[in-house]
C-alpha positions as CSV (number, residue, x, y, z in Angstrom):
1,X,59.5,143.4,57.9
2,X,57.2,141.5,55.6
3,X,59.9,139.0,54.7
4,X,60.5,138.1,58.3
5,X,56.9,137.7,59.2
6,X,56.2,135.6,56.1
7,X,59.1,133.2,56.9
8,X,58.1,132.9,60.6
9,X,54.5,132.2,59.7
10,X,55.4,129.9,56.8
11,X,53.5,132.1,54.3
12,X,54.3,133.5,50.9
13,X,56.0,136.9,51.0
14,X,54.4,137.8,47.6
15,X,57.7,138.4,46.0
16,X,60.2,135.9,44.6
17,X,63.4,138.0,44.2
18,X,64.4,140.9,46.4
19,X,66.9,143.7,45.9
20,X,68.1,146.0,48.7
21,X,70.8,146.8,51.2
22,X,69.1,144.5,53.7
23,X,69.9,141.3,51.7
24,X,73.1,140.4,53.6
25,X,71.2,140.9,56.9
26,X,68.3,138.8,55.7
27,X,70.7,136.1,54.6
28,X,72.3,136.1,58.1
29,X,68.8,135.9,59.6
30,X,68.2,132.7,57.6
31,X,65.3,134.3,55.6
32,X,66.8,133.6,52.1
33,X,67.4,130.5,50.1
34,X,71.1,129.5,50.2
35,X,72.6,129.7,46.7
36,X,75.8,128.4,45.2
37,X,77.3,127.8,41.8
38,X,75.4,124.5,41.8
39,X,72.1,126.3,41.8
40,X,73.2,129.5,39.9
41,X,76.0,128.5,37.5
42,X,76.8,132.1,36.7
43,X,78.1,132.6,40.3
44,X,81.3,130.8,39.1
45,X,82.1,134.1,37.4
46,X,81.7,136.3,40.5
47,X,84.7,137.0,42.8
48,X,84.6,134.8,45.9
49,X,85.2,137.5,48.4
50,X,82.3,139.5,47.0
51,X,80.1,136.5,47.1
52,X,81.0,135.7,50.7
53,X,80.1,139.3,51.8
54,X,76.5,138.7,50.9
55,X,76.1,135.6,53.0
56,X,74.8,132.2,51.9
57,X,71.7,133.8,50.3
58,X,73.1,136.9,48.7
59,X,73.5,137.1,45.0
60,X,75.8,140.0,43.9
61,X,74.6,141.4,40.6
62,X,76.2,144.9,40.4
63,X,78.7,147.0,42.2
64,X,79.9,150.5,42.7
65,X,83.1,152.1,44.1
66,X,84.5,155.5,44.7
67,X,87.0,156.5,42.0
68,X,89.5,159.3,41.6
69,X,88.2,161.6,38.8
70,X,90.5,164.0,37.1
71,X,90.5,166.6,34.3
72,X,92.9,165.6,31.6
73,X,93.2,169.2,30.5
74,X,95.1,170.0,33.7
75,X,96.3,166.6,34.9
76,X,98.4,164.6,32.5
77,X,99.1,161.7,34.8
78,X,96.9,161.0,37.8
79,X,98.2,159.8,41.1
80,X,98.3,156.0,41.4
81,X,98.5,155.6,45.2
82,X,97.1,157.3,48.2
83,X,100.5,158.7,49.0
84,X,100.8,160.1,45.5
85,X,97.4,161.7,45.8
86,X,98.2,163.4,49.1
87,X,101.4,164.7,47.7
88,X,99.5,166.0,44.6
89,X,97.0,167.8,46.7
90,X,99.7,169.6,48.6
91,X,101.6,170.5,45.4
92,X,98.4,171.8,43.7
93,X,96.6,173.9,46.3
94,X,92.9,174.7,45.5
95,X,92.6,172.0,42.8
96,X,91.1,169.3,44.9
97,X,88.2,168.9,47.2
98,X,85.8,166.3,48.7
99,X,82.4,166.6,50.2
100,X,81.9,166.3,53.9
101,X,81.6,162.6,54.8
102,X,78.2,163.2,56.5
103,X,76.8,164.6,53.2
104,X,77.8,161.8,50.9
105,X,79.8,158.5,50.4
106,X,82.4,159.8,48.0
107,X,83.8,162.2,50.5
108,X,83.3,159.6,53.2
109,X,85.4,157.1,51.2
110,X,88.2,159.6,50.8
111,X,88.2,160.3,54.6
112,X,88.1,156.5,55.4
113,X,90.9,155.8,53.0
114,X,93.2,158.4,54.6
115,X,92.3,157.0,58.0
116,X,93.0,153.5,56.9
117,X,96.6,154.5,56.0
118,X,97.3,154.4,59.7
119,X,95.0,151.6,60.9
120,X,96.5,148.1,61.3
121,X,95.0,145.5,59.1
122,X,93.7,143.3,61.9
123,X,92.1,146.3,63.6
124,X,90.4,147.5,60.4
125,X,89.0,144.0,59.8
126,X,87.2,144.2,63.1
127,X,86.0,147.7,62.4
128,X,84.2,146.6,59.2
129,X,82.1,143.9,60.9
130,X,81.3,145.4,64.3
131,X,81.3,148.4,66.6
132,X,84.8,148.6,68.0
133,X,84.9,152.1,69.6
134,X,88.2,151.5,71.4
135,X,89.9,151.0,68.0
136,X,89.0,154.5,66.9
137,X,92.3,155.6,68.5
138,X,94.0,154.5,65.3
139,X,92.1,157.3,63.4
140,X,94.0,160.1,65.2
141,X,96.9,160.3,62.8
142,X,94.6,160.2,59.8
143,X,92.4,163.0,61.1
144,X,95.6,165.1,61.7
145,X,96.6,164.4,58.1
146,X,93.2,165.5,56.8
147,X,93.3,168.7,58.9
148,X,96.7,169.5,57.5
149,X,95.2,169.4,54.0
150,X,92.7,172.3,54.7
151,X,94.9,175.0,53.2
152,X,95.4,172.9,50.1
153,X,91.8,172.0,49.5
154,X,89.5,174.2,47.2
155,X,89.3,177.8,48.5
156,X,91.3,177.0,51.6
157,X,89.1,174.3,53.0
158,X,85.7,174.5,51.2
159,X,84.0,171.1,51.4
160,X,80.9,170.7,49.2
161,X,77.6,169.5,50.6
162,X,77.1,166.2,48.8
163,X,78.5,164.0,46.1
164,X,76.8,165.9,43.3
165,X,78.2,169.3,44.3
166,X,81.7,167.8,44.2
167,X,81.0,166.5,40.6
168,X,79.7,169.9,39.6
169,X,82.9,171.7,40.7
170,X,84.9,169.2,38.6
171,X,82.6,169.4,35.6
172,X,82.8,173.2,35.6
173,X,86.6,173.2,35.8
174,X,86.8,174.8,39.2
175,X,88.8,171.9,40.5
176,X,91.0,169.4,38.7
177,X,90.5,166.3,40.8
178,X,88.1,164.7,43.3
179,X,86.7,161.4,44.6
180,X,83.4,160.4,42.9
181,X,81.0,157.6,42.9
182,X,81.5,155.3,39.9
183,X,77.8,155.2,39.0
184,X,77.3,159.0,39.2
185,X,80.4,159.6,37.2
186,X,79.4,157.1,34.4
187,X,75.9,158.6,34.3
188,X,77.3,162.1,34.1
189,X,79.6,161.2,31.2
190,X,76.8,159.5,29.4
191,X,74.3,162.4,29.6
192,X,77.0,165.0,28.9
193,X,76.9,166.7,32.3
194,X,80.6,165.8,32.7
195,X,83.0,166.8,29.9
196,X,84.7,164.0,28.0
197,X,88.0,165.4,29.1
198,X,87.3,164.1,32.6
199,X,88.3,160.6,33.4
200,X,88.4,158.3,36.4
201,X,90.8,155.8,37.9
202,X,91.3,153.8,41.1
203,X,94.2,154.4,43.5
204,X,95.9,151.8,45.6
205,X,97.6,151.3,49.0
206,X,94.8,151.5,49.9
207,X,92.1,151.9,47.3
208,X,88.9,153.8,47.8
209,X,86.0,151.8,49.2
210,X,83.2,150.2,47.3
211,X,80.6,147.4,47.5
212,X,78.2,145.1,45.8
213,X,74.4,145.2,45.6
214,X,72.7,141.9,46.2
215,X,69.6,140.0,45.2
216,X,68.0,137.4,47.4
217,X,65.3,134.6,47.0
218,X,62.9,134.4,50.0
219,X,62.7,131.0,51.5
220,X,58.9,131.4,51.5
221,X,58.7,131.9,47.8
222,X,56.9,129.0,46.0
223,X,58.7,129.8,42.8
224,X,62.2,128.8,43.7
225,X,63.2,127.4,40.3
226,X,62.0,130.4,38.4
227,X,63.7,132.8,40.8
228,X,67.0,130.9,40.4
229,X,66.7,131.1,36.6
230,X,66.1,134.8,36.7
231,X,69.1,135.4,39.0
232,X,71.2,133.3,36.7
233,X,70.0,135.5,33.7
234,X,70.9,138.7,35.6
235,X,74.5,137.5,35.9
236,X,74.7,136.6,32.1
237,X,76.9,138.8,29.9
238,X,73.8,140.3,28.1
239,X,72.1,141.3,31.3
240,X,75.3,142.6,32.9
241,X,75.9,144.7,29.8
242,X,72.4,146.2,30.3
243,X,73.0,146.9,34.0
244,X,76.2,148.7,33.1
245,X,74.6,150.8,30.3
246,X,71.2,151.5,32.0
247,X,72.2,151.6,35.7
248,X,75.9,152.7,35.4
249,X,76.9,149.8,37.7
250,X,80.1,147.9,37.9
251,X,79.7,144.4,36.5
252,X,79.4,141.6,39.0
253,X,81.1,139.1,36.7
254,X,84.6,139.1,35.3
255,X,85.3,141.7,32.6
256,X,86.6,139.1,30.2
257,X,83.0,137.9,29.8
258,X,81.8,141.2,28.5
259,X,82.0,143.1,25.2
260,X,85.1,145.1,24.3
261,X,83.5,148.5,24.6
262,X,82.4,147.6,28.1
263,X,85.8,146.4,29.1
264,X,87.3,149.6,27.8
265,X,85.0,151.7,29.9
266,X,86.4,150.0,33.1
267,X,90.0,149.7,32.1
268,X,91.2,152.1,34.8
269,X,88.8,150.8,37.5
270,X,89.4,147.6,39.3
271,X,85.9,146.2,39.3
272,X,86.8,143.1,41.4
273,X,88.4,145.2,44.1
274,X,85.5,146.5,46.2
275,X,87.2,147.4,49.5
276,X,84.7,147.1,52.3
277,X,83.7,150.2,54.3
278,X,83.4,150.6,58.0
279,X,80.6,149.0,60.1
280,X,77.5,151.4,60.2
281,X,78.0,152.7,63.7
282,X,81.8,153.1,63.1
283,X,80.9,155.2,60.0
284,X,78.6,157.4,62.1
285,X,81.4,158.0,64.5
286,X,83.8,158.8,61.7
287,X,81.4,161.4,60.3
288,X,81.0,163.1,63.7
289,X,84.7,163.1,64.4
290,X,85.5,164.6,61.0
291,X,83.1,167.5,61.8
292,X,85.0,168.1,65.1
293,X,88.6,167.5,64.0
294,X,89.0,168.6,60.4
295,X,87.3,171.7,59.1
296,X,88.8,175.1,59.9
297,X,92.3,176.4,60.3
């Protein structure tokens, strides 16, 4: 990785601000300049748990989460909790589905959330930061619950291949409810691919998973002051509004800092509640176990 070699050789990396999923790892590897509200004042408006997840050098600037989308033509009041959602699926056979977790994160979030219903909090905390294969025993009851839903899922257990296919079924009215990525949903509403009758909300106990995207300033950058100023601007209300409108992202700063039309867009989505997903290898095991344990009668 160019950033690593530049830091080790005390050379410029040729970029002053980086954006990518590797930022928290780069921060942990001591490749990024530590930041705080003293160097980036706008970080005062970012939730502390989101800031902590990026490490000392991670600068959260947008987020996304899986939401529960529903068609108001057929669903007057959407479920508010996971238990309510599971009961709704059983009571409305064929009107709900989710994509296979291996094919996309919205389906993966639904699966993980059902599993989490039966996982002790202390065990789950370990499973989000490291590979704890022995703790996968706590998934058994959740997989049994998912298998029991087969006959109630769209066409007796048809699971779309990917996030977009799930959205397409919802947009065409073939189902009434599904888990969807917030950014894909907002984009679809904006460009008209999703009817205005379709809305989205967040459930609780537990909520669907989500996370933040992070910027980082390489330690080897000679333009530290300018990079800090740019990062501070990205967290300003004006820039955050642009990120929401142009990138369909969740705001990183508090909603009360943003215009009324933006706040209204997220009134049913808890933008500060980005429940962390499983550690990478745990997630791969989850995908494989779902393939083995859930589809079929």
